[in-house]
C-alpha positions in Angstrom: 0.0 0.0 0.0 1.3 3.5 -0.9 2.6 5.5 2.1 0.5 8.5 1.0 -2.8 6.5 0.8 -5.3 7.3 3.5 -6.0 4.7 6.2 -9.3 3.0 5.4 -12.2 2.8 7.8 -14.7 0.0 8.0 -18.1 -0.3 9.7 -18.7 -3.5 11.5 -22.1 -5.2 11.3 -24.4 -4.7 14.1 -23.8 -6.8 17.2 -25.1 -6.9 20.8 -23.8 -4.1 22.8 -21.3 -5.1 25.5 -22.5 -2.5 27.9 -26.3 -2.4 27.3 -27.3 -5.9 26.1 -30.7 -4.7 24.9 -29.1 -2.4 22.4 -27.4 -3.1 19.0 -23.9 -1.7 18.5 -21.5 -1.3 15.7 -18.0 0.1 15.4 -15.6 2.0 13.1 -12.5 0.0 12.6 -9.2 1.1 11.1 -8.1 -1.3 8.4 -6.5 -4.2 10.4 -4.4 -5.2 7.4 -2.7 -1.8 7.0 1.1 -2.1 7.9 1.0 1.6 9.2 -1.5 0.8 12.0 1.1 0.9 14.7 2.4 4.3 13.4 -1.2 5.7 13.3 -2.2 4.4 16.7 -1.2 7.5 18.7 -3.2 9.7 16.4 -6.2 7.3 16.5 -6.2 7.5 20.3 -6.5 11.3 20.1 -9.5 10.7 17.8 -11.3 8.6 20.4 -10.3 5.2 19.2 -9.2 2.2 21.3 -7.2 -1.0 20.8 -8.5 -4.5 21.4 -5.8 -7.0 20.2 -4.8 -5.9 16.8 -8.1 -4.0 16.2 -8.3 -0.2 16.6 -11.9 0.7 16.9 -14.4 3.4 18.0 -18.1 2.8 18.8 -20.3 4.3 16.0 -23.8 3.2 16.9 -27.0 4.3 15.2 -28.9 6.7 17.5 -26.6 6.2 20.5 -23.6 8.2 21.7 -23.3 6.8 25.2 -19.6 5.9 24.9 -17.5 9.0 25.5 -13.7 8.8 25.1 -11.9 10.2 28.2 -8.3 10.9 29.2 -6.5 12.3 32.3 -4.1 15.2 31.9 -1.7 13.6 34.3 0.3 16.7 35.5 -2.9 18.3 36.7 -4.4 15.2 38.4 -4.9 15.3 42.2 -6.2 12.2 44.0 -9.4 12.7 45.9 -10.0 11.4 49.5 -11.2 7.9 48.3 -8.2 7.5 46.0 -5.8 8.5 48.8 -7.4 5.9 51.0 -6.9 3.3 48.3 -3.2 4.2 48.2 -2.8 4.0 51.9 -4.7 0.6 52.1 -2.3 -0.8 49.5 0.9 0.5 51.0 2.2 -3.1 50.9 1.8 -3.4 47.1 4.8 -3.2 44.8 4.4 -2.2 41.2 6.6 -3.4 38.3 6.5 -2.5 34.6 7.3 -5.6 32.5 7.1 -6.7 28.9 3.7 -7.8 27.7 3.3 -11.5 27.4 1.5 -14.6 28.7 2.7 -16.7 31.6 1.0 -19.4 33.6 0.7 -17.1 36.6 -0.8 -14.2 34.6 -3.2 -16.5 32.7 -4.5 -18.1 35.9 -5.2 -14.7 37.4 -7.0 -13.7 34.2 -9.2 -16.8 34.2 -10.1 -16.3 37.9 -10.9 -12.6 37.1 -13.2 -13.5 34.3 -15.0 -16.2 36.3 -15.4 -14.1 39.3 -16.2 -10.7 37.8 -17.6 -11.3 34.4 -19.4 -14.7 34.3 -21.3 -15.3 31.1 -19.7 -12.2 29.6 -18.6 -14.0 26.4 -15.0 -14.5 27.4 -15.4 -17.5 29.7 -13.8 -19.9 27.2 -10.7 -17.8 26.6 -7.5 -19.9 26.5 -3.9 -18.9 26.2 -4.2 -18.1 22.5 -7.1 -15.7 23.2 -5.2 -14.1 26.1 -2.3 -13.3 23.8 -4.5 -12.2 20.9 -6.7 -9.9 23.1 -4.1 -8.4 25.5 -0.8 -8.5 23.7 -1.4 -8.4 19.9 1.2 -8.4 17.3 2.2 -4.7 16.8 1.4 -2.7 19.9 4.1 -1.2 22.2 2.4 -2.7 25.3 3.6 -3.3 28.8 2.1 -5.2 31.7 2.0 -3.3 35.0 2.1 -5.9 37.7 0.9 -5.3 41.3 2.2 -7.7 43.9 2.0 -8.1 47.7 4.5 -10.5 49.4 5.4 -11.8 46.0 1.8 -12.7 45.1 0.4 -11.4 41.8 -2.7 -9.3 42.6 -3.4 -7.4 39.4 -2.1 -6.8 35.9 -2.8 -3.5 34.0 -2.3 -3.9 30.3 -0.9 -0.5 29.1 0.0 0.8 25.7 2.8 3.3 25.2 2.6 6.0 22.5 4.7 9.2 22.0 3.2 11.4 24.7 0.7 9.2 26.5 -0.2 5.9 28.0 -3.4 4.0 27.2 -5.1 1.8 29.8 -6.2 -1.1 27.7 -7.5 -3.7 30.2 -7.0 -4.5 33.9 -7.6 -7.9 35.5 -7.1 -8.7 39.2 -7.7 -11.2 42.0 -11.5 -11.2 42.6 -10.9 -12.3 46.2 -9.0 -9.1 46.8 -11.8 -6.7 45.8 -11.6 -4.8 49.1 -8.3 -3.5 48.1 -9.7 -1.5 45.2 -7.2 -2.9 42.7 -8.8 -1.3 39.7 -8.4 2.1 41.2 -4.9 1.3 42.4 -3.9 0.3 38.9 -5.1 3.6 37.4 -3.3 5.6 40.1 0.0 3.7 39.3 -0.5 4.3 35.6 -1.0 8.0 36.2 2.2 8.1 38.3 4.0 6.1 35.5 2.9 8.6 32.8 4.0 11.5 35.0 7.4 10.0 35.7 7.9 9.4 31.9 6.9 13.0 31.0 3.8 11.8 29.1 0.9 14.2 28.9 -2.1 11.9 29.1 -3.5 8.6 30.3 -6.3 7.4 28.1 -9.0 5.6 30.0 -11.2 4.4 27.1 -14.9 5.1 27.3 -16.9 6.8 30.1 -20.6 5.7 30.0 -22.8 7.9 32.2 -25.1 5.9 34.4 -23.5 2.6 33.7 -22.5 0.8 36.9 -19.2 -0.5 35.6 -18.2 2.5 33.5 -19.4 5.6 35.3 -16.5 5.5 37.8 -14.1 7.2 35.4 -15.5 10.6 36.0 -14.0 10.4 39.6 -10.5 11.0 38.1 -10.2 14.7 37.9 -9.4 16.7 36.0 -10.7 14.6 33.1 -11.1 15.4 29.5 -13.7 14.1 27.0 -13.6 14.0 23.2 -16.7 15.4 21.6 -15.9 14.2 18.1 -13.9 17.3 17.2 -11.9 18.4 20.3 -11.0 17.5 23.8 -12.6 19.5 26.6 -13.1 19.2 30.4 -15.6 16.8 31.8 -17.1 18.2 35.0 -16.9 15.9 38.1 -20.7 15.9 38.3 -21.3 15.1 34.6 -23.9 12.5 34.1 -24.9 12.5 37.8 
């Protein structure tokens, strides 16, 4: 393909929405066969796209705009009281940034997370091949942020690196340790990581107002939302 040729976009067919099962969804997908996909990924993030495996997509559903791309400007972020308590509660946790990849320990934690947190969610039969396909991919510059206490693996935050940002792709953790708030802890460590590296943003994917599993993202302030043209502040009480 010529270097000057534009990246092609495709519409997927309608499929059940992963967030609102009673709704039909469809996505815009960048041409997965284009060899420039890795190069275009940073710009695609700034246009509200996300990565899942080797696919770079953005929801584009008829009559629904519930999924709002959001990102944290990390230099301005200040943890609130609840987030500070989470850090204090997990003072025994060590964080390490490691190459992305499958191991028996990581895979076992992933399976327990899916069984405990998302039973019947369509990923119950994921094996090691699906783990690698979904969380690692073939071209992304990904890392795994591991959280451990006393050597025990508690959580893995799959994180992509681009020129001036990190992107939180997926986090899985020990469902028996839910009192620790490991999802929150992972985001706080990713913010700190981005800040240390001099990166401007942490992309959090899609905020969905009113959704019990996706509304939490507005608690990370300041937060920016993409309206289809530009990024602008998302008020803390948005969608409340």
